[in-house]
MIMIKE-567897 format. One record per residue (C-alpha): residue in one letter; y, z, x. Coordinates in steps of 0.02 Angstrom, whole numbers, plus 32768, in hexadecimal, padded with zeros to 4 digits. Example, Ala and Ser with C-alpha at 12.3 -4.5 7.8 and 13.67 -1.06 7.14 Angstrom:
<nodes>
A7F1F81868267/S7FCB816582AC/
</nodes>
This chain:
<nodes>
MBE4755458CB0/RBEC854E38D03/EBF3F54C68C67/RBFBC554A8C3B/ABF8255B48BA8/RBFC1563D8B33/VBF4356D68B57/LBF41577F8AED/VBEF858088B43/TBEC158AB8AF1/GBEB559468B55/ABF4359198BCE/TBF6559CB8BE3/GBEB659EB8C1B/YBE5B59EE8CCA/VBE1D592E8CB8/GBEB658F48C4E/GBF4059268CAC/RBEF858D88D49/LBECE583E8CF5/VBF7F580D8CB1/PBFD057EB8D59/RBF38577C8D7F/LBF59571E8CE1/IC010570A8D00/EBFEE56D08DA9/ABF7D564A8D75/GC01956078D11/HBFE2563F8C51/DC050569D8BD2/VC009573C8BB1/VC017579C8B15/CBFE958548B19/LBFB058BD8A86/ABFD959738A88/RBFE459F98A0D/DC0685A4C8A6F/PC0CB59C38AC0/SC1385A3B8B2C/KC0A35A638B9E/LC0B359B98BDF/DC16859D68C0F/SC1415A238CB1/EC0DC59858CEA/PC118590C8D6C/WC0E458858D0B/RC13258BB8C65/EC1C058338C71/HC13F57AA8C83/VC0DD57C48BDF/SC0FD57CF8B22/VC0C758748AD3/VC08C58818A1C/KC079593789C2/GBFD9593F8987/DBF3959B28964/LBE87596A8961/LBE5459F888DC/EBED859B48873/ABEB059018830/DBF5358D187E9/TBFA858E5888E/LBF4058668906/ABF7F57B888AF/AC01B57B38902/SBFE057BE89AD/LBF64572F898F/EBFE556B78963/GBFE2561589D0/CBF6456658A48/DBEF255F38A9D/YBE82567D8AE7/ABE6857338AE0/FBE1857BB8B44/YBDCD584D8AE7/LBDCB58E98B6C/VBDC759728AF6/HBD4459FF8AE7/SBD4D5AB28ABF/MBCF35B2E8B25/DBD0F5BEE8AEB/GBD405C468A46/GBCD55C4689AE/DBC755BAD8980/FBC9E5B238A01/GBC2C5AB689C6/EBC6A5AA9891C/RBD1C5A888964/DBCDF59FF89D7/RBC8159B18939/QBD1C59B888D5/SBD8E59728952/ABD1C58E5897A/SBD0758B788C0/NBDBE58B1889F/FBDDF58578930/TBD5757D38902/TBD9F57C68852/ABE5457B2888E/ABE195721890B/SBDC256BD8876/GBE2056238862/KBE98562988E9/SBEB955C38974/LBE4C561C89F5/RBDDF55B48A66/RBD84563F8AAE/IBD7157008AA8/VBD4357538B5B/YBCF658008B45/LBCD358738BDD/GBC2558D88BB4/GBBA559428BFC/LBB00590B8C57/GBA5459518C19/EB9B359338BC8/GB938598E8B5E/SB9615A408B32/LBA1E5A4A8B4F/SBA955AE58B44/PBB145AF88AAF/HBB8D5AAC8B2A/LBB3A5A1B8B5A/EBAFC59F88AB4/SBBA959F88A75/RBBE859858AEF/QBB7259038AC7/EBB7359248A0F/VBC3858EC8A1E/GBBFC58488A66/RBB87582C89DC/IBC0E5844895C/LBC7E57D989BB/ABC10574C89C1/SBBEC575E890E/GBC92570C88E3/DBCC0565588E7/TBD1756548998/PBCB156408A34/VBC8B56DB8A96/TBC6356F88B53/EBC1B57A28B6A/LBC1857CB8C26/RBBA758638C42/ABBCC58D38CDB/ABB9959658D2D/VBC0759E58D8D/VBCB0598E8DBD/IBCD659C28E71/GBD9059E58E78/SBE265A708E75/GBE2F5A9B8DC3/SBD855A778D79/VBD355B038D28/SBC945AF38D73/FBCD25AD78E2F/EBD3C5B648E1D/MBCAB5BD28DEE/LBC525B978E6E/RBCE15BB68EEE/YBCFE5C648EB2/LBC3F5C948EC0/TBC3B5C4E8F67/EBCD45C948FA2/VBCC45D4B8F62/LBC095D668F7C/PBBBF5D519032/IBB165D8A8FDB/MBAE65D598F30/VBA6C5D908EC5/TBA5B5CFD8E40/PB9EA5CC08DA0/RB9765C3B8DC3/WB9EC5BB08D89/VBA375BB88E3B/RB9995B408E61/TB9CC5ACC8DE5/MB9F55A1C8E16/CBAA059D48E01/QBAF7592B8E2C/PBBA759558E36/IBC2D58D88E4A/ABCDD58E18E92/IBD6958D88E18/RBDC758488E71/DBD2457D98E3F/VBD1C58218D95/LBDD457DE8D71/EBD9D572F8DCC/VBD0357258D4D/LBD6D57588CBC/VBDF756D28CDD/ABD6756578CFF/ABD15567D8C51/LBDA0562A8BF9/DBD4855898C31/DBCA155B58BFA/VBC3D552E8BA7/DBC3755158AF5/GBBFE55A08A86/SBBD256598A98/HBB7E569A8B39/VBB5357398B85/RBB6A57368C40/EBB2F57BF8CB4/IBB9457E88D4D/GBB81584B8DD9/GBBAE58538E98/PBB2C581D8F19/DBADD58C98F3A/RBA5C59198EDC/LBA6959E18F05/SBA365A898EC1/YBAC15B058E97/EBA905B718F31/EBA995AD08FA5/MBB4A5ABA8F4D/MBB7E5B628F76/RBB405B6F9035/IBBA15ABB904C/YBC315B028FF9/ABC2B5B9B907F/EBC175B149106/VBCAF5ABA90D3/ABD175B4290B4/GBCEC5B8B915A/LBC8D5C339116/PBBF85C7A915C/RBB4B5C45911D/RBB395C959077/LBA955CF3904B/IBA565CB38FA3/FB9C25D0C8F39/AB9835CCD8E9B/VB9325D3E8E1E/PB8F45D2B8D6D/LB94C5DC68D2E/LB9F55D938D00/TBA195D338C5C/PBAA75CC68C37/RBB0A5D538BD3/LBAF75DC38C6D/SBB295D488CED/SBBBB5D0F8C89/LBBFA5DC28C82/WBBDB5DC88D41/IBC3A5D2E8D6B/GBCC25D828CF6/LBCC95E128D63/VBCCE5DBD8E1D/TBD3C5D248DE8/PBDC75D048D90/LBD7B5C928D0D/PBD815CD68C4F/TBCD85D118C25/GBCDF5CB18B89/VBCF85C058BE6/ABC625C398C77/RBBEA5C6C8BE4/PBBCE5BAB8BA7/LBBCF5B738C54/VBB585BDF8C97/EBADD5BBF8BFE/SBAE35B038C3F/LBAB35B268CF4/SB9F35B378CC3/VB9FD5A798C91/EB9E659F38D19/VBA7559828D17/TBA4558EC8D80/VBA5C582A8D6F/TB9DF57B68D49/DBA4457098D54/NBAE4572D8DAF/SBB1056718DBE/FBBA756898D53/ABBF457118DC6/SBBBD56A88E69/KBC1B560F8E24/ABCB756648DE3/ABCC956DF8E8C/ABC8556948F13/PBC6956E98F86/LBC44577D8F2A/TBC7858258F6D/GBC0558948FC3/YBBFC59468F82/RBC2C598C9035/EBCBE59239041/ABCEA594B8F8E/VBCF35A068FAE/ABD6559DE9051/RBDE559868FE9/ABDE75A0E8F6C/LBE085A888FEC/QBE755A2A9051/RBF165A869081/SBFB15A4C90C9/QC0205AD4912E/EC0A15AAC90B2/LC0A35B18901E/EC0D05A8A8FA7/VC0435A368F5F/PC06B59788F41/TC05C598D8E82/RC0EF59108E67/WC0BB58688E1E/SC10C57C88E85/GC08857438EA2/VC02057758F3B/AC04C582D8F2C/YBFA8584A8EC4/WBF2958CC8EFD/PBEC658EE8E60/ABE4759678ED5/LBECF59EB8EF0/PBF2F5A638E70/YBFA15A2D8DF1/PC0235A938D9A/SBFCC5A8A8CEF/DBF305AD48D31/PBEFD5B888CFE/DBF415C128D5F/WBE8E5C418D9B/ABE815B818DDD/GBEA25B508E88/GBE5B5BF08EDE/TBE9E5C9D8EF9/EBF455CB18F34/YBFA55D5D8F52/TC05A5D728F69/DC0E65DEA8F8C/VC18A5DC48F40/QC2365E1B8F6B/EC2CA5DE48F2D/VC3825E248F68/EC42E5E0C8F32/TC4BB5E238FB1/SC56D5E0F8FBA/AC5615DA99056/PC5885CF19048/GC4EE5C75904F/DC5265C3C9100/DC5155CE5913E/LC4705D1690DC/WC42A5C6D912A/WC45F5CA191DF/AC4035D5491D2/VC3775CE49192/SC3605C63921F/QC3635CD392A6/LC2CD5D2D9276/GC2425D489305/GC2625D3393BB/NC2E45DB8940C/VC3235DE7935B/GC2645E069318/YC2595E2D925C/YC2E45EA8922F/TC26A5F3E9207/MC1D35F979268/NC1D55F1092FD/WC1565F7A934F/AC0D75F6892C2/WC0FA5EA992DC/RC0E45EB29392/IC03F5F099370/RC0055E87930A/GC02A5E09938E/VBFD45E5F9404/IBF355E739394/DBF425DB89372/SBF4A5D98942E/VBEB05E009442/VBE4B5DA593C1/GBE895CFA9414/GBF1F5CC593A9/VBFC55C9993E0/GC0145D5293C9/LC0C75D5893F1/RC0D65D139498/RC12C5C659461/GC1C25CAF941A/RC2415C2793DC/RC2A65B8F9416/HC34C5BCD93EA/PC3A35C6793A9/VC3CA5C2F92FE/EC3A15B6F92EE/LC2FF5B3D92A2/RC2A85AA29298/KC20B5A5F923B/GC17C5A6F92A9/EC1AD5ADD9329/SC16A5B94934A/VC1BC5C399320/DC14A5CBA9371/FC0A25CAD9315/WC0E95C41928B/RC0FF5B849275/VC1915B559217/VC1515ACF9192/EC1E75ABC912C/VC2AC5AD99146/DC3425A9F90D7/KC3CD5AF09135/GC4315B6690CA/AC3A65B7D9046/SC2E95B8C907F/LC2875BB19107/QC1BF5BA39103/LC15F5BF7918C/YC0975BDF91A3/AC0375C6C9208/EBFDA5C22929D/MBF925CCC92C3/RBED85CF992AC/LBEBE5D1A91E9/PBE355D109175/GBE935C939112/DBF485C4A9102/ABFE85C969106/WC09F5C6B90DF/LC1425CB790EF/VC1CE5C63907F/FC27E5C8A9076/EC3055C368FEF/VC3BE5C448FF7/SC4295C208F6C/PC4D25C4E8F31/RC4EA5CD08EA7/GC5A75CF48E7F/SC6075D228F10/GC57F5D4C8F6F/SC4C85D098F78/HC4105D328F5C/LC3725D3E8FC3/SC2C75D228F7D/QC2415D47900B/TC18D5D198FEA/AC0ED5D5F904C/LC05C5CEC901B/FBFA45CEF9046/RBF0D5C8C901A/PBE785CDE904C/RBDD55CA09090/GBD3F5CE9904B/LBD215D9D9031/WBD6C5DDA90E6/GBE035D8790AF/RBE1F5DE99006/VBDEB5E87906D/YBE725E6190F2/WBEFC5E449069/WBEDD5EE49003/ABEC25F4290AB/MBF6F5F1090E3/FBFB85F1F903C/PC0105FC99043/FC0665F8990F4/HC09F5EF490AA/VC0F65F469022/FC1495FBA908F/IC1725F339118/FC19F5EA990AB/GC2195F029037/RC27A5F5190C2/MC27C5E9C9125/AC2D35E559097/QC34B5EDE9075/AC3765EDF913D/IC3955E22912F/AC4205E2190B4/TC4635EC79106/AC46B5E6591B4/AC4CB5DDA9148/EC5465E4F9100/QC5755EAA91B5/RC5875DEE91DE/AC5F95DBD9154/QC66F5E519176/VC6875E179218/TC6955D54920F/PC7345D1D91C3/PC7205CB19133/AC7235BF0914C/GC7D15B94912F/
</nodes>
């Protein structure tokens, strides 16, 4: 679709909708978002580029305003947990179909689910919604997809956590079921292309280039994530209910969300005709590359979630994703108030490492450096270039300076040998006549051993990091007492 159009997006607070909106803006369209609670979109980096209308798909009389003047609409809403999600889906689709009747809409694009024959309640509901939408007088393109690969996708997150946490898995027989996963980037390209579908209503199957069993998907994930080979044993005894309870135990996904997904895993979800996807998103992204994109990690903590033209990475985490999305992250946060001015507090932070050390238990840091050297790491031998000056990219012992804003913030990335990625972040801000120090140790574990490492070290972290933040503040106060005020 080349001309500028007014496009309605339902489900903009969801996984696909939240990533589709910046893609539509990038294509030059005027975007309208329908939301039950418009305030949920306030933190989105693209908020100022869209119009937001308050409305609820379960309340028919709230929908007309959002459709006024719209040329196209994306229907990206479905229920997954709590009560009769099928009935809610039916009512929502029926209300939207009625509201769209007689309007200027040229097409509704709906993202549903693949599957044929005896379907799970979840997949049956997804396809029923497509039929209801197509029963109206507005042409509908129903895109049917399997597992969407990208950080934040519920199916991908379930696969991520199971593979990360369990080096040995006893699974139900569904682990042998065939699937045709598709990268989120390709899903978005196909969604936009569907606006230009030929006249009439159509069901289009879309998938990536690889057909894999869930077992193969987990093994490839482990390879891409740098994990040891996973041992997977399929048994016929685990029912969907038991499987969902187990998933709720070993992953942060809510059991109510996991259960409908698990029930769907016994259904083969592969494509018989992938021509629509192949034309819209050529070349299609292979599964291995899609996983690599979802796991891509910069040393810098700031994920590029702002929207500005090319700064658009749909496979990575978004601010609107659920807390359990994006993988496990452990943090230790220390907050300290000090009477020292911000300049003195920054001075104390900026001389960390090297000859000064880490303000508390330097012997423990030296032991950690020796251990790192023994296992092939960089240890503490690099020291630092200058006693108090820091530049982005330079080393500080076994840390790398990945971000520095003089007087305000410092971000260090650990280059020691670890079963995961670690950062140490300091933020200095004025507070009355004094200043405030926020010190954050953050760790993203890799596999089971990464989680074991964090919890084994946790008691030491609490003791060391708490004392270190306080010692930094004390050093700043001592300097302030002997340094004459500026001017």
